[in-house]
N, C-alpha and C positions, 0 to 999 in steps of 0.2 A: 400555757401561763390565762390563767385569772386573770380579769381589771379587774382586780378592790375597789369597792368602794370608799374616799376620807369619810372614815367618823365625825358626829359634829358632839358640838361639848355638852349638849341636850341626850345625847346615846350615851355618852361619856353619864353620863350622873344616875342615867336610868340604870348602869350597870351597876353603880360602886351600891344606891339605893336598895337595889335586888338579890344584889350577892353577898353585903356587910351589912346590911338591913338597917346601913345610913342611912340619918332623915332629911329629905328632899332639902331640907332650910338647912343644913347645914354644907350642904358640897356643894361650894359656893366657889371663884374663881383663887378665893384669897387664902382659901379654907386649908392651912399645912396640915400635910395625910396625918401625922403620929396628931393632931391632934382629933380628927375624925375617926383614927383609930383602926390606918392600914397602914399598912408597918407589914417588910420586904416579905414576905411572902402570901401574904395582900397583891402586894403588889406586880407577882408574878402571876396571881390568882390574874388578874385583870388584863396581864399581857393574852394566857389564852383566851378568856371568854373574846378578844379584841381579836386572834389570830380565826376564830373558829365563824365565828358573827363575820369580819368583811372583809377577809383571806389574806391576809399578811401579818410579817414576824414584827417583835418590838421588842428591841434586847435590852433585858431587862436590866444589863450591868448599866445603863440608863436611867433607870430608876430610884430615881428616893429619897427615901421618907420623908427626910425634913425639906423637901418641897413644898410645893404648893400643886392645888386643884390645876391648877394655873398649872404648871411643870407638867405636868402629866398628862395631859392633853398638850400642849405642844412635843413632847417629847414621842408621841403617836400619832400625830400632825410627820413630825418629821421623817416617822418610821414609816408615813402611806407613803409622802414624796419621795424619801430612800427606794419605795418595794417598784 
């Protein structure tokens, strides 16, 4: 099995900006995902990008659109630690 690399918050910001055309200044830790128009399908896409770029799965059932960008990052880092 490969040794995945933990993504940084800045890398998550880049994914959201590039993939979903969200303005960079809107992707701050306290941003509510719904407010930056990331729905449940978008969160699944984020999980797929993370898997492709970093080599580990993020359980999508833990991703909530009512959470914040920081919550999303926390879910990603928890998945990394479990990998």
